[in-house]
RORO-270985 format. One record per residue: residue in one letter; x, y, z of N, C-alpha, C in turn. Coordinates in steps of 0.1 Angstrom, whole numbers, plus 5000, padded with zeros to 4 digits. Layout:
N
aXYZXYZXYZ
...
//
This chain:
334
m263424810446263424920461262224920461
v261924970472260425010477260325190478
t259625280472259625400476259025410485
p260025580495258925590506257525620504
v256925650492255825690493255125570490
e255125440484255025300486254725260503
e255825290507256025250522255525290530
f254825480528253925530538252625500531
e252025450522250925410520250525280523
e251525170523251625050532251025090547
l251725160551251525220566250125310568
r250025400563248525470564247825420568
p247125290568245725240577246325240590
l247625210596248225200612248125300617
l248925420609248925550613247225610617
f246525610609245325690607244725600623
s244625440622243925390635244825410651
i246025460646246925520659245825630663
a245925730651245725860655244525870658
y243125800652241825790656241625790670
r242425690674242225600688242825720695
l243725790695244125890702243426030706
l242626050693241926180692240526150693
g239926080688238426020684237626160675
s238826170666238426260655238926220641
v237826170632238026140619239226200612
g238926370607239426440605240626500614
e240826510628241826520632243126430631
a242726290625243526190627243926220607
e243126210602243726260589244626370587
d244526460594245226600592246726530601
a246726450609247726400614248626300610
v248026220601248926110592249026210578
q248526340572249226410564250226480569
e250326540579251526610587252626510591
t252326370593253826290595254026270580
w253526240566253926210555254926310552
l254426440555255326610554256726580561
r256226520570257626500578258426420574
y257926300570258526200566259626220552
a258626270544259126340533260526410528
a260226540543261526590543262326580551
s262726450557263826370563264826340554
p265826380558267226360550267426220545
t267226150560267826010563266525890560
r266825770556265425650557265725610569
p265125570578264725520591265525400591
a266125320604266025160603264525120602
s263425150608262225110609261225220605
t260425230594259825300589258525300596
r258225160599256825150613257025240623
a258425200632258425300641258525430637
f259225480635259625570630258425670625
l257625610619256125670612255125670626
s255325560634254025560641254225650654
a255625670656256225760667255925910663
v256125930650255426070646254626120647
v253126010643252026070645251726070658
t252125990666252225990683251926100687
r253426160684253726300689252726400685
i252126390673251526510668250026490673
a250126360673248326340679248426380697
i249126350701249426380716249226530718
d250126640709249926770707249026810705
v248126740697246626790691245626790702
l246126640708245226570721245026680731
r246126750736247026820746245527000743
s245327010733244627140732243327110730
a242726960723241826960724241126910737
r241526850750240826850758240527000761
a241227100761240727240768239527270760
r239327240745237727240740236627160742
r236927060747236227010752235626990767
e236327050771235727090786234827230782
e234827280774233727390769232627330761
y232727220758231727160745230527180752
a229527210741228127170746227327060749
g227027010760226926890762227626810763
q227126650757227626540757228626510747
w229626510751230926480737230926310736
f230926310721231126180720232426190702
p233126090704234226070692233526070679
e233826100669233326120657233125960651
p232125920645231725820641232825760631
l233125630633234025550624233625400619
l233125420608232425290603233225200596
t234325220593235425100592237025140595
d237225070605238525060607239525020595
p240425100587241225060580242524970584
y242724990595243924860599243224710604
e243924640598243924510603244724430608
d244824380620246024250621244924160630
p245324030623244423900630245223890642
e246123880641246823870657245923950670
r245924050667245424190676244124190671
a243224150671241524130661241024190677
a240824120685239824150698240324280706
e241824290705242224430707241424550703
l241824520688241724660679240224680679
a239024540678237524590677237424650689
d237524600705237424660714237524810716
s238924840716239524960713238625110709
v238125050697237325130689236025160692
s235325100698234225120704233725260709
m232325300713232425440716232925450729
a232325330738232525300751233925310756
a234825260749236225250750236925350747
l236625450738236725580733236325670742
l235425690748235025730760235925740773
l235825600776237225590785238725620784
l239025620772240025660770240225820769
e239425890772239026070775239526080792
r239325930798239726000810241125980815
l242025940806243425910807244126070804
s245226090811246226160805246926180790
p246926260784247526250766248526120768
l249726120779250426030777250525900783
e249425880793248925760794248125690783
r247425790780246625710761247025700755
a248725750751249625700743250025590744
v250525580756251425450758250225330759
f248925350764248025260765247525220750
v247425340740247225270725247925160719
l249525250722251025160717250825060719
r250925020730251224910740250224760741
e248724840748247624750748246824700735
v247024830727246024790710246724730704
f248224790696249024790688249824690689
g250124650701251424550708252824590701
f253324750706254324790707255024740713
g256124740715257224690726257824870733
f257624820746258424930755259525010748
g260525000743261225060738260625160723
e260025090720259425200709258125270714
v257525240722256625320731257625470735
a258725390740259525490748260225610738
a260025580728260725660715259725730713
a258425670711257325730706256825850716
v256825870731256525960740257226040744
g258625960743259626070749259826020766
r259825910768259925890782260725800784
s261125750794262025650796260925500797
e261625390791260925270796260225230809
a260925310818260425260832259325320834
a259325470829258125520828256925500822
c257125440811256325390800255325240807
r256125190814255725070822254525130833
q254925230840254125260854252725370842
l253125400833252125480825251025400822
a251525280816250625150810249625100824
v250625100833249925030849248525090852
r248925220848247525330853246825340844
a246925360829245925330823245325200820
r246025110823245625000824244424970833
r244625030845243725000859242425120855
h242825170851241625300847240425260839
m241325180826240625130815239625010820
d240024900829239624790834238324840841
a238524930849237824980863236425010852
g236625090847235525140836234725050824
r235224920820234724820814233924720819
a233224660809232224560812232824460816
r232324400827232724300827232924170818
f231424160810231824050801231124090783
a231824040773231424120762230224020757
a229324080749228723990740228723920731
d228723810730228723740719228323770705
r229323810695229023890685228023870673
r227523690673226523630668224723700676
e225023670687223923690693223423840690
r225023960693224824120699223924130685
d224124050672223924110659222724090656
e222323940661220723890661219824040669
l220424080681219424150691219324260680
a220724320680220424440671219424470659
d219424330650218524330639217224320648
r216424280658215424260662214924430672
f216024480673216024650677215424730668
f216324710656215924790646214524760637
a214224630638212724600632211924680640
a211824640652210924730663210824870664
f212024940662212125030660211525090649
r211825050637210725080623209625100626
e209024990633207824950635206625050646
g208125090653207225170664206425090671
n207124960679206724850682207124890696
l206524920705206825000720207124890727
d206024780730206624650737207824580730
g208024570719209124500712210324570717
l210224660715211624720718211924740738
r211124730744211124740760212024600761
r211224510755211824370758213124370757
l214224460745215324450744215824510752
l215024620760216324730768216724650782
a217524720787218124670800216724780810
a216824760822215724840827216324970831
d218024970831218425100835218925130821
v218525130811219125180800219025310795
r220325370788220525500788220425540774
m219825680770220125710757220425860756
v221825870750222025980749222726060739
g222826180733223126230722224426320724
d224926350713225726470712225626530696
s224826660701224526770693225526840690
g226526900701227227020702226527140703
g225127130706224027280705224127310690
k224427200684224127300665223527180659
a222427080669221627000659220826990671
p218826940664217926900677218626770684
l218426770699218926650708217726580705
w217326530695215826420697215826320708
g216926250710217126140721218126160734
g218126300731219226310744218626290758
d219526250768219426210782218226130788
v217826030781216525920784216825830790
f216425810803216425680811215925630815
g216325470817214825380818214425330805
a213925180809213425110795212025190786
g211225180798210225240795209825380785
n210725480794210825610788212225600773
v212925500773213425500762212525420751
a212225320756211225270744209925390741
r209625470747208425540743209325630732
t210225700739210725810727211225770714
l211825630715212525580699211125520692
a209725480699208625470687207725550684
g208425650693207525750689208125900676
f209525850676209925900663210125850651
a210325670653210825590640209225620631
p208525600632207425580620206625710618
p207325840622206825970614208126000604
f209125970613210525990604210525900590
l210125810590210225710581209125760569
r207925800576206925860568207225990556
i207826050564208726190555209926080546
g209725980546211325960533212325900540
g212525930553213425920557214325790558
v215325720564215925580560217125550573
v216725430579217425370590218225260588
e219525310582220625260574221225170584
p221125030588221724950595223324960595
h224024980602225725000599226324960610
e227324890609228324910621228825040623
v228925090638229325240641230125200652
n231925220651233025180658232725120665
g232624960652232524810656231424750666
e230624840664229224790673227624800664
p226924720664225924760657224624910659
g224924910651224325080646223525140633
a223625220631223025280620223125400618
i222925440602222725570599221625590596
f221125720599219725830596219925880587
r219325890575219425980563218126050557
d218026180555216726230548216526150540
r215426210527214726160520215526150505
d216926240508217626290500219326220499
g218626110511220426050510221126150521
r220926230526221826300533221826250545
v223126270555223226240570222526330579
v221526250587221126330599221926280611
n222226180615222926140627223126010625
t223925950634224425800635223525760648
l223425600652223025540663223725470663
s224725400677225325290681224825230692
l224425130696224225020704225124960714
d225324980726226024900735225324790742
i225624670734224324560742225524450749
l224824410760225524330772224324250777
d224924150780223824030786222624010778
a222324040768221624000755220524130760
q221124260762220024350763220724470759
v220324580752220424740747220724760765
q222124830764222324900775222625050776
t223025090764223525220761223425250744
i222325380745221825410729222725550725
r223625570719224425680713224325720698
a223125860705223425940691224226080690
t224526040676225626150673225126200660
l224426350669223926430658224726570652
n225726620658226626740656227126700642
p226726810634226926810617228426790615
d229026890624230526880624231226760623
k230426670628231226500632230926370621
l230026430613229326390603229926400587
g230526500586230726550571231426430568
h232426350572233126240564232426160562
l231026130566230326030560229326040548
g229126180542229226200529228126370536
p227426390522226626560525225426540539
v225726630545224826660558223426740555
a222226630563221126730563220926790570
d219826910570219727030577218326940589
a219326900602218826840608217526900615
w217627010618216427110623215427090612
a215127100598214327060589213326940587
v214426810592214226740590213126670606
v213426730610213026720628211126800627
r211426940621209927010619209326890609
a209726860598209226750589208226630601
t209026590609208726450613208026490625
n207926600632206726640639205526670634
r205326720623204626740614204026620612
a204626480604204026360604203726300617
r204526340628203826300642202126340645
r202226430640200926530648199926460638
l200126430625199026380615198926200620
i200026180625199926000627199026030641
d199126110651198626100665197126150663
r196826250653195326280653194626160645
a195426060637194425970634194525880637
r195425850651195125770665194425820676
g194325950678193126030685194026040698
s195326030697196326030706196826160709
a197726190722198126330720199626340722
g200226270710201426290706202726330714
l203426440714204326470720204326470738
s203026470742203026460758203126290758
d203126220746203826060754205026080758
l205926160753207326180757207626140773
p208626070776208526050792209126220797
e208326230807208726350812210426370815
g210426530814212126550812212926530799
a212226440791213326420782212826500772
s214326490762213926600750212926560740
g212126650736211426590723212026620708
a211626600700211826590687212526710682
d212326830688212626940687213727020689
g214126930701214926970712214627000721
t213227060727212727130738212726990746
r212727070759212026950772210526990772
r210326870779208226890786208626940798
a207927060802207727100816207726970823
r208226990840207626890849206326950856
s205426840855204126930866204426930877
//
């Protein structure tokens, strides 16, 4: 006989993956899974389908959390991103494409546009392949209502998605070239890999320096990246390539190995379309000890000035007009 604990642990990866897609938060997803266990352990009866029962419980918990979280996100300082996820614990070969697509930063931000019920129906039905009967039981609506919710959610998601996905091998090769050029501060090499209308955005939550926030255009983004990497590496910083939410990315660490931020690349048509940096320390704790980003940026700026003096250049004046500098300030427009 399989014990309740063994059943639950076997389903834990699925429950976390459902909760994370609904909440966009690793910590809140883990809390939702733990609350699901407590309710399951307290139940006096065993359900006919443990998978359906636990999935419904974690979905209801996540919907309640999401409703309160949406109000907090409306007051969030600056751009809000989901917490970076390095590895999705749930695997299903038959739904590998849906799972990979749904965990990307771009997809999770699209999910933010949906109502909590639409989001839950879409995740359960389109991502994990639950039947409408199971979906209806999980969200407390009729099957007919869930079908309507699914249609609306699918329409919103399809409208915001890129039309053509990048080939994974070509995507990874381009990302390798991008990070090589980034480390070298190779301005021309970076510019060639960026889409003309590339956007670099950051989520600091007002709690970290926004070194790469809201920079637009290949030239501006390339100059910002090329100006940051060499001094960061000079002070012992590390750019560690790693998939972030199923996309090419990297973890930035200080000289002591503490996490400074993550970076993820949205690649389409053989070019980098969007670069997203997560800098809010509240969203990085699950990746390990978090660095003092302000101290890292100050040290990076000092190293940059040394490099600039050696080159006889003007340093931060090379940043594009109106872009955020490494210390989070913005250049005044002339």
